[in-house]
PDB file of N, CA, C and O in Angstrom:
ATOM      1  N   MET A   1      36.998  90.322 113.233  1.00  0.00           N
ATOM      2  CA  MET A   1      37.583  89.124 113.790  1.00  0.00           C
ATOM      3  C   MET A   1      37.361  89.110 115.299  1.00  0.00           C
ATOM      4  O   MET A   1      37.341  90.143 115.968  1.00  0.00           O
ATOM      5  N   THR A   2      37.202  87.944 115.777  1.00  0.00           N
ATOM      6  CA  THR A   2      37.022  87.832 117.217  1.00  0.00           C
ATOM      7  C   THR A   2      38.377  87.672 117.896  1.00  0.00           C
ATOM      8  O   THR A   2      39.389  87.397 117.251  1.00  0.00           O
ATOM      9  N   ARG A   3      38.368  87.847 119.177  1.00  0.00           N
ATOM     10  CA  ARG A   3      39.610  87.754 119.928  1.00  0.00           C
ATOM     11  C   ARG A   3      40.212  86.340 119.830  1.00  0.00           C
ATOM     12  O   ARG A   3      41.435  86.202 119.793  1.00  0.00           O
ATOM     13  N   GLY A   4      39.390  85.306 119.788  1.00  0.00           N
ATOM     14  CA  GLY A   4      39.859  83.921 119.702  1.00  0.00           C
ATOM     15  C   GLY A   4      40.597  83.648 118.394  1.00  0.00           C
ATOM     16  O   GLY A   4      41.635  82.987 118.374  1.00  0.00           O
ATOM     17  N   VAL A   5      40.035  84.176 117.294  1.00  0.00           N
ATOM     18  CA  VAL A   5      40.677  83.962 115.997  1.00  0.00           C
ATOM     19  C   VAL A   5      42.025  84.679 115.954  1.00  0.00           C
ATOM     20  O   VAL A   5      42.999  84.146 115.422  1.00  0.00           O
ATOM     21  N   ARG A   6      42.080  85.869 116.506  1.00  0.00           N
ATOM     22  CA  ARG A   6      43.337  86.615 116.541  1.00  0.00           C
ATOM     23  C   ARG A   6      44.387  85.875 117.371  1.00  0.00           C
ATOM     24  O   ARG A   6      45.557  85.832 116.990  1.00  0.00           O
ATOM     25  N   MET A   7      43.987  85.301 118.484  1.00  0.00           N
ATOM     26  CA  MET A   7      44.921  84.552 119.323  1.00  0.00           C
ATOM     27  C   MET A   7      45.444  83.310 118.598  1.00  0.00           C
ATOM     28  O   MET A   7      46.616  82.958 118.734  1.00  0.00           O
ATOM     29  N   VAL A   8      44.580  82.649 117.832  1.00  0.00           N
ATOM     30  CA  VAL A   8      45.004  81.482 117.056  1.00  0.00           C
ATOM     31  C   VAL A   8      46.012  81.904 115.996  1.00  0.00           C
ATOM     32  O   VAL A   8      47.013  81.219 115.788  1.00  0.00           O
ATOM     33  N   VAL A   9      45.758  83.024 115.323  1.00  0.00           N
ATOM     34  CA  VAL A   9      46.669  83.510 114.283  1.00  0.00           C
ATOM     35  C   VAL A   9      48.013  83.884 114.893  1.00  0.00           C
ATOM     36  O   VAL A   9      49.058  83.556 114.331  1.00  0.00           O
ATOM     37  N   VAL A  10      47.998  84.558 116.023  1.00  0.00           N
ATOM     38  CA  VAL A  10      49.250  84.938 116.690  1.00  0.00           C
ATOM     39  C   VAL A  10      50.008  83.688 117.147  1.00  0.00           C
ATOM     40  O   VAL A  10      51.228  83.616 116.997  1.00  0.00           O
ATOM     41  N   GLY A  11      49.310  82.726 117.690  1.00  0.00           N
ATOM     42  CA  GLY A  11      49.958  81.480 118.119  1.00  0.00           C
ATOM     43  C   GLY A  11      50.580  80.735 116.958  1.00  0.00           C
ATOM     44  O   GLY A  11      51.681  80.195 117.071  1.00  0.00           O
ATOM     45  N   LEU A  12      49.875  80.709 115.850  1.00  0.00           N
ATOM     46  CA  LEU A  12      50.408  80.048 114.649  1.00  0.00           C
ATOM     47  C   LEU A  12      51.651  80.781 114.140  1.00  0.00           C
ATOM     48  O   LEU A  12      52.626  80.141 113.747  1.00  0.00           O
ATOM     49  N   ALA A  13      51.624  82.098 114.144  1.00  0.00           N
ATOM     50  CA  ALA A  13      52.779  82.884 113.700  1.00  0.00           C
ATOM     51  C   ALA A  13      53.983  82.646 114.609  1.00  0.00           C
ATOM     52  O   ALA A  13      55.108  82.530 114.123  1.00  0.00           O
ATOM     53  N   VAL A  14      53.764  82.572 115.903  1.00  0.00           N
ATOM     54  CA  VAL A  14      54.858  82.308 116.841  1.00  0.00           C
ATOM     55  C   VAL A  14      55.437  80.916 116.599  1.00  0.00           C
ATOM     56  O   VAL A  14      56.653  80.733 116.637  1.00  0.00           O
ATOM     57  N   ALA A  15      54.576  79.944 116.354  1.00  0.00           N
ATOM     58  CA  ALA A  15      55.046  78.580 116.108  1.00  0.00           C
ATOM     59  C   ALA A  15      55.867  78.491 114.826  1.00  0.00           C
ATOM     60  O   ALA A  15      56.901  77.824 114.801  1.00  0.00           O
ATOM     61  N   VAL A  16      55.418  79.152 113.765  1.00  0.00           N
ATOM     62  CA  VAL A  16      56.147  79.131 112.495  1.00  0.00           C
ATOM     63  C   VAL A  16      57.501  79.820 112.648  1.00  0.00           C
ATOM     64  O   VAL A  16      58.510  79.316 112.156  1.00  0.00           O
ATOM     65  N   ASN A  17      57.530  80.965 113.326  1.00  0.00           N
ATOM     66  CA  ASN A  17      58.797  81.661 113.541  1.00  0.00           C
ATOM     67  C   ASN A  17      59.743  80.841 114.415  1.00  0.00           C
ATOM     68  O   ASN A  17      60.952  80.835 114.182  1.00  0.00           O
ATOM     69  N   GLY A  18      59.211  80.160 115.404  1.00  0.00           N
ATOM     70  CA  GLY A  18      60.053  79.300 116.246  1.00  0.00           C
ATOM     71  C   GLY A  18      60.656  78.148 115.456  1.00  0.00           C
ATOM     72  O   GLY A  18      61.824  77.805 115.642  1.00  0.00           O
ATOM     73  N   ALA A  19      59.866  77.556 114.582  1.00  0.00           N
ATOM     74  CA  ALA A  19      60.381  76.464 113.752  1.00  0.00           C
ATOM     75  C   ALA A  19      61.461  76.970 112.801  1.00  0.00           C
ATOM     76  O   ALA A  19      62.471  76.298 112.597  1.00  0.00           O
ATOM     77  N   ALA A  20      61.257  78.140 112.223  1.00  0.00           N
ATOM     78  CA  ALA A  20      62.264  78.710 111.316  1.00  0.00           C
ATOM     79  C   ALA A  20      63.549  79.025 112.063  1.00  0.00           C
ATOM     80  O   ALA A  20      64.639  78.797 111.537  1.00  0.00           O
ATOM     81  N   LEU A  21      63.441  79.542 113.273  1.00  0.00           N
ATOM     82  CA  LEU A  21      64.611  79.852 114.084  1.00  0.00           C
ATOM     83  C   LEU A  21      65.378  78.584 114.457  1.00  0.00           C
ATOM     84  O   LEU A  21      66.609  78.572 114.427  1.00  0.00           O
ATOM     85  N   ALA A  22      64.664  77.528 114.804  1.00  0.00           N
ATOM     86  CA  ALA A  22      65.312  76.264 115.139  1.00  0.00           C
ATOM     87  C   ALA A  22      66.036  75.677 113.930  1.00  0.00           C
ATOM     88  O   ALA A  22      67.131  75.132 114.069  1.00  0.00           O
ATOM     89  N   THR A  23      65.442  75.784 112.758  1.00  0.00           N
ATOM     90  CA  THR A  23      66.077  75.288 111.535  1.00  0.00           C
ATOM     91  C   THR A  23      67.341  76.077 111.221  1.00  0.00           C
ATOM     92  O   THR A  23      68.363  75.497 110.854  1.00  0.00           O
ATOM     93  N   ALA A  24      67.273  77.394 111.363  1.00  0.00           N
ATOM     94  CA  ALA A  24      68.451  78.233 111.104  1.00  0.00           C
ATOM     95  C   ALA A  24      69.561  77.920 112.106  1.00  0.00           C
ATOM     96  O   ALA A  24      70.737  77.900 111.739  1.00  0.00           O
ATOM     97  N   HIS A  25      69.202  77.678 113.355  1.00  0.00           N
ATOM     98  CA  HIS A  25      70.190  77.350 114.388  1.00  0.00           C
ATOM     99  C   HIS A  25      70.892  76.036 114.050  1.00  0.00           C
ATOM    100  O   HIS A  25      72.113  75.936 114.178  1.00  0.00           O
ATOM    101  N   THR A  26      70.140  75.039 113.626  1.00  0.00           N
ATOM    102  CA  THR A  26      70.713  73.746 113.262  1.00  0.00           C
ATOM    103  C   THR A  26      71.640  73.885 112.055  1.00  0.00           C
ATOM    104  O   THR A  26      72.728  73.309 112.036  1.00  0.00           O
ATOM    105  N   ALA A  27      71.214  74.643 111.056  1.00  0.00           N
ATOM    106  CA  ALA A  27      72.042  74.824 109.856  1.00  0.00           C
ATOM    107  C   ALA A  27      73.346  75.531 110.193  1.00  0.00           C
ATOM    108  O   ALA A  27      74.399  75.179 109.660  1.00  0.00           O
ATOM    109  N   MET A  28      73.287  76.520 111.070  1.00  0.00           N
ATOM    110  CA  MET A  28      74.508  77.233 111.457  1.00  0.00           C
ATOM    111  C   MET A  28      75.459  76.313 112.220  1.00  0.00           C
ATOM    112  O   MET A  28      76.676  76.422 112.072  1.00  0.00           O
ATOM    113  N   GLY A  29      74.920  75.417 113.026  1.00  0.00           N
ATOM    114  CA  GLY A  29      75.754  74.450 113.739  1.00  0.00           C
ATOM    115  C   GLY A  29      76.440  73.494 112.792  1.00  0.00           C
ATOM    116  O   GLY A  29      77.604  73.150 112.997  1.00  0.00           O
ATOM    117  N   GLN A  30      75.738  73.056 111.751  1.00  0.00           N
ATOM    118  CA  GLN A  30      76.336  72.163 110.766  1.00  0.00           C
ATOM    119  C   GLN A  30      77.433  72.872 109.981  1.00  0.00           C
ATOM    120  O   GLN A  30      78.458  72.265 109.671  1.00  0.00           O
ATOM    121  N   ILE A  31      77.234  74.135 109.658  1.00  0.00           N
ATOM    122  CA  ILE A  31      78.257  74.894 108.939  1.00  0.00           C
ATOM    123  C   ILE A  31      79.505  75.029 109.808  1.00  0.00           C
ATOM    124  O   ILE A  31      80.622  74.915 109.304  1.00  0.00           O
ATOM    125  N   GLN A  32      79.327  75.268 111.098  1.00  0.00           N
ATOM    126  CA  GLN A  32      80.472  75.403 112.002  1.00  0.00           C
ATOM    127  C   GLN A  32      81.243  74.089 112.086  1.00  0.00           C
ATOM    128  O   GLN A  32      82.474  74.104 112.117  1.00  0.00           O
ATOM    129  N   GLU A  33      80.550  72.961 112.122  1.00  0.00           N
ATOM    130  CA  GLU A  33      81.224  71.668 112.156  1.00  0.00           C
ATOM    131  C   GLU A  33      82.012  71.439 110.874  1.00  0.00           C
ATOM    132  O   GLU A  33      83.131  70.929 110.927  1.00  0.00           O
ATOM    133  N   ARG A  34      81.452  71.804 109.723  1.00  0.00           N
ATOM    134  CA  ARG A  34      82.167  71.643 108.451  1.00  0.00           C
ATOM    135  C   ARG A  34      83.426  72.500 108.415  1.00  0.00           C
ATOM    136  O   ARG A  34      84.460  72.066 107.907  1.00  0.00           O
ATOM    137  N   GLN A  35      83.345  73.711 108.949  1.00  0.00           N
ATOM    138  CA  GLN A  35      84.518  74.582 108.969  1.00  0.00           C
ATOM    139  C   GLN A  35      85.608  74.009 109.866  1.00  0.00           C
ATOM    140  O   GLN A  35      86.786  74.079 109.517  1.00  0.00           O
ATOM    141  N   LYS A  36      85.245  73.449 111.003  1.00  0.00           N
ATOM    142  CA  LYS A  36      86.237  72.835 111.879  1.00  0.00           C
ATOM    143  C   LYS A  36      86.902  71.645 111.193  1.00  0.00           C
ATOM    144  O   LYS A  36      88.119  71.479 111.282  1.00  0.00           O
ATOM    145  N   LEU A  37      86.116  70.820 110.512  1.00  0.00           N
ATOM    146  CA  LEU A  37      86.682  69.666 109.819  1.00  0.00           C
ATOM    147  C   LEU A  37      87.589  70.090 108.671  1.00  0.00           C
ATOM    148  O   LEU A  37      88.583  69.422 108.387  1.00  0.00           O
ATOM    149  N   ALA A  38      87.256  71.189 108.012  1.00  0.00           N
ATOM    150  CA  ALA A  38      88.061  71.662 106.890  1.00  0.00           C
ATOM    151  C   ALA A  38      89.417  72.177 107.357  1.00  0.00           C
ATOM    152  O   ALA A  38      90.382  72.131 106.594  1.00  0.00           O
ATOM    153  N   LEU A  39      89.514  72.666 108.587  1.00  0.00           N
ATOM    154  CA  LEU A  39      90.768  73.200 109.097  1.00  0.00           C
ATOM    155  C   LEU A  39      91.702  72.129 109.645  1.00  0.00           C
ATOM    156  O   LEU A  39      92.878  72.403 109.886  1.00  0.00           O
ATOM    157  N   GLN A  40      91.206  70.938 109.841  1.00  0.00           N
ATOM    158  CA  GLN A  40      92.049  69.881 110.390  1.00  0.00           C
ATOM    159  C   GLN A  40      93.080  69.439 109.356  1.00  0.00           C
ATOM    160  O   GLN A  40      92.799  69.393 108.159  1.00  0.00           O
ATOM    161  N   GLN A  41      94.261  69.121 109.833  1.00  0.00           N
ATOM    162  CA  GLN A  41      95.331  68.649 108.963  1.00  0.00           C
ATOM    163  C   GLN A  41      95.104  67.159 108.667  1.00  0.00           C
ATOM    164  O   GLN A  41      94.798  66.387 109.576  1.00  0.00           O
ATOM    165  N   PRO A  42      95.251  66.763 107.414  1.00  0.00           N
ATOM    166  CA  PRO A  42      95.103  65.335 107.111  1.00  0.00           C
ATOM    167  C   PRO A  42      96.282  64.540 107.682  1.00  0.00           C
ATOM    168  O   PRO A  42      97.376  65.075 107.862  1.00  0.00           O
ATOM    169  N   ALA A  43      96.048  63.295 107.956  1.00  0.00           N
ATOM    170  CA  ALA A  43      97.109  62.441 108.479  1.00  0.00           C
ATOM    171  C   ALA A  43      98.151  62.206 107.392  1.00  0.00           C
ATOM    172  O   ALA A  43      97.819  62.068 106.215  1.00  0.00           O
ATOM    173  N   ARG A  44      99.410  62.163 107.804  1.00  0.00           N
ATOM    174  CA  ARG A  44     100.484  61.915 106.840  1.00  0.00           C
ATOM    175  C   ARG A  44     100.542  60.428 106.548  1.00  0.00           C
ATOM    176  O   ARG A  44     100.480  59.597 107.455  1.00  0.00           O
ATOM    177  N   ILE A  45     100.661  60.106 105.268  1.00  0.00           N
ATOM    178  CA  ILE A  45     100.710  58.711 104.841  1.00  0.00           C
ATOM    179  C   ILE A  45     102.126  58.419 104.363  1.00  0.00           C
ATOM    180  O   ILE A  45     102.636  59.087 103.463  1.00  0.00           O
ATOM    181  N   VAL A  46     102.747  57.435 104.957  1.00  0.00           N
ATOM    182  CA  VAL A  46     104.103  57.052 104.589  1.00  0.00           C
ATOM    183  C   VAL A  46     104.044  55.643 104.026  1.00  0.00           C
ATOM    184  O   VAL A  46     103.563  54.721 104.685  1.00  0.00           O
ATOM    185  N   VAL A  47     104.541  55.479 102.793  1.00  0.00           N
ATOM    186  CA  VAL A  47     104.565  54.175 102.145  1.00  0.00           C
ATOM    187  C   VAL A  47     105.983  53.646 102.232  1.00  0.00           C
ATOM    188  O   VAL A  47     106.929  54.285 101.772  1.00  0.00           O
ATOM    189  N   VAL A  48     106.118  52.480 102.825  1.00  0.00           N
ATOM    190  CA  VAL A  48     107.435  51.869 102.995  1.00  0.00           C
ATOM    191  C   VAL A  48     107.473  50.611 102.148  1.00  0.00           C
ATOM    192  O   VAL A  48     106.570  49.776 102.215  1.00  0.00           O
ATOM    193  N   GLY A  49     108.515  50.484 101.359  1.00  0.00           N
ATOM    194  CA  GLY A  49     108.668  49.297 100.539  1.00  0.00           C
ATOM    195  C   GLY A  49     109.267  49.656  99.194  1.00  0.00           C
ATOM    196  O   GLY A  49     109.487  50.827  98.884  1.00  0.00           O
ATOM    197  N   GLN A  50     109.526  48.635  98.406  1.00  0.00           N
ATOM    198  CA  GLN A  50     110.105  48.854  97.094  1.00  0.00           C
ATOM    199  C   GLN A  50     109.010  49.147  96.093  1.00  0.00           C
ATOM    200  O   GLN A  50     107.884  48.664  96.207  1.00  0.00           O
ATOM    201  N   ARG A  51     109.369  49.945  95.119  1.00  0.00           N
ATOM    202  CA  ARG A  51     108.410  50.307  94.088  1.00  0.00           C
ATOM    203  C   ARG A  51     108.282  49.162  93.090  1.00  0.00           C
ATOM    204  O   ARG A  51     109.287  48.605  92.648  1.00  0.00           O
ATOM    205  N   ALA A  52     107.075  48.820  92.743  1.00  0.00           N
ATOM    206  CA  ALA A  52     106.832  47.766  91.767  1.00  0.00           C
ATOM    207  C   ALA A  52     106.863  48.386  90.375  1.00  0.00           C
ATOM    208  O   ALA A  52     105.959  49.135  90.004  1.00  0.00           O
ATOM    209  N   GLU A  53     107.888  48.078  89.618  1.00  0.00           N
ATOM    210  CA  GLU A  53     108.062  48.677  88.294  1.00  0.00           C
ATOM    211  C   GLU A  53     107.068  48.117  87.275  1.00  0.00           C
ATOM    212  O   GLU A  53     106.681  48.815  86.338  1.00  0.00           O
ATOM    213  N   HIS A  54     106.659  46.878  87.451  1.00  0.00           N
ATOM    214  CA  HIS A  54     105.781  46.256  86.457  1.00  0.00           C
ATOM    215  C   HIS A  54     104.353  46.809  86.494  1.00  0.00           C
ATOM    216  O   HIS A  54     103.588  46.588  85.554  1.00  0.00           O
ATOM    217  N   VAL A  55     103.992  47.501  87.530  1.00  0.00           N
ATOM    218  CA  VAL A  55     102.643  48.040  87.637  1.00  0.00           C
ATOM    219  C   VAL A  55     102.431  49.179  86.655  1.00  0.00           C
ATOM    220  O   VAL A  55     101.336  49.346  86.117  1.00  0.00           O
ATOM    221  N   ALA A  56     103.483  49.968  86.419  1.00  0.00           N
ATOM    222  CA  ALA A  56     103.342  51.145  85.567  1.00  0.00           C
ATOM    223  C   ALA A  56     103.387  50.803  84.078  1.00  0.00           C
ATOM    224  O   ALA A  56     103.081  51.663  83.252  1.00  0.00           O
ATOM    225  N   ILE A  57     103.754  49.590  83.716  1.00  0.00           N
ATOM    226  CA  ILE A  57     103.865  49.194  82.312  1.00  0.00           C
ATOM    227  C   ILE A  57     102.518  48.666  81.834  1.00  0.00           C
ATOM    228  O   ILE A  57     101.886  47.845  82.499  1.00  0.00           O
ATOM    229  N   GLN A  58     102.092  49.149  80.678  1.00  0.00           N
ATOM    230  CA  GLN A  58     100.834  48.679  80.119  1.00  0.00           C
ATOM    231  C   GLN A  58     101.131  47.503  79.200  1.00  0.00           C
ATOM    232  O   GLN A  58     101.902  47.639  78.250  1.00  0.00           O
ATOM    233  N   ASN A  59     100.541  46.375  79.468  1.00  0.00           N
ATOM    234  CA  ASN A  59     100.797  45.170  78.701  1.00  0.00           C
ATOM    235  C   ASN A  59      99.779  44.943  77.595  1.00  0.00           C
ATOM    236  O   ASN A  59      99.894  43.965  76.857  1.00  0.00           O
ATOM    237  N   CYS A  60      98.804  45.799  77.459  1.00  0.00           N
ATOM    238  CA  CYS A  60      97.771  45.615  76.457  1.00  0.00           C
ATOM    239  C   CYS A  60      98.286  46.115  75.107  1.00  0.00           C
ATOM    240  O   CYS A  60      98.912  47.172  75.038  1.00  0.00           O
ATOM    241  N   PRO A  61      98.027  45.366  74.035  1.00  0.00           N
ATOM    242  CA  PRO A  61      98.451  45.852  72.717  1.00  0.00           C
ATOM    243  C   PRO A  61      97.569  47.023  72.277  1.00  0.00           C
ATOM    244  O   PRO A  61      96.412  47.138  72.679  1.00  0.00           O
ATOM    245  N   ALA A  62      98.137  47.869  71.458  1.00  0.00           N
ATOM    246  CA  ALA A  62      97.395  49.005  70.951  1.00  0.00           C
ATOM    247  C   ALA A  62      96.336  48.522  69.961  1.00  0.00           C
ATOM    248  O   ALA A  62      96.579  47.553  69.242  1.00  0.00           O
ATOM    249  N   PRO A  63      95.171  49.166  69.902  1.00  0.00           N
ATOM    250  CA  PRO A  63      94.159  48.741  68.943  1.00  0.00           C
ATOM    251  C   PRO A  63      94.625  49.036  67.499  1.00  0.00           C
ATOM    252  O   PRO A  63      95.219  50.075  67.212  1.00  0.00           O
ATOM    253  N   THR A  64      94.338  48.106  66.640  1.00  0.00           N
ATOM    254  CA  THR A  64      94.739  48.268  65.231  1.00  0.00           C
ATOM    255  C   THR A  64      93.546  48.703  64.412  1.00  0.00           C
ATOM    256  O   THR A  64      92.405  48.370  64.730  1.00  0.00           O
ATOM    257  N   ALA A  65      93.816  49.446  63.357  1.00  0.00           N
ATOM    258  CA  ALA A  65      92.758  49.920  62.475  1.00  0.00           C
ATOM    259  C   ALA A  65      92.329  48.762  61.570  1.00  0.00           C
ATOM    260  O   ALA A  65      93.173  48.059  61.014  1.00  0.00           O
ATOM    261  N   LYS A  66      91.052  48.572  61.430  1.00  0.00           N
ATOM    262  CA  LYS A  66      90.534  47.507  60.566  1.00  0.00           C
ATOM    263  C   LYS A  66      90.169  48.088  59.218  1.00  0.00           C
ATOM    264  O   LYS A  66      89.494  49.113  59.132  1.00  0.00           O
ATOM    265  N   ILE A  67      90.608  47.443  58.193  1.00  0.00           N
ATOM    266  CA  ILE A  67      90.317  47.896  56.834  1.00  0.00           C
ATOM    267  C   ILE A  67      89.129  47.084  56.318  1.00  0.00           C
ATOM    268  O   ILE A  67      89.124  45.855  56.382  1.00  0.00           O
ATOM    269  N   LEU A  68      88.144  47.782  55.816  1.00  0.00           N
ATOM    270  CA  LEU A  68      86.951  47.104  55.315  1.00  0.00           C
ATOM    271  C   LEU A  68      87.074  46.802  53.852  1.00  0.00           C
ATOM    272  O   LEU A  68      86.157  46.231  53.260  1.00  0.00           O
TER     273      LEU A  68
END
């Protein structure tokens, strides 16, 4: 191999390793953001008003068996 070919191979290897390192860095940053979001407390939801009793009642008739 000539010196030029070796330099091209080394340059290509450095570029591939740099791209892999950048990808790993980005993935680790995304994982850290997910962990921070997971630790946050959800907002408390307070419902004020009277309970609607008719909502819980099912008004549909039960299906009947058909005799053939």
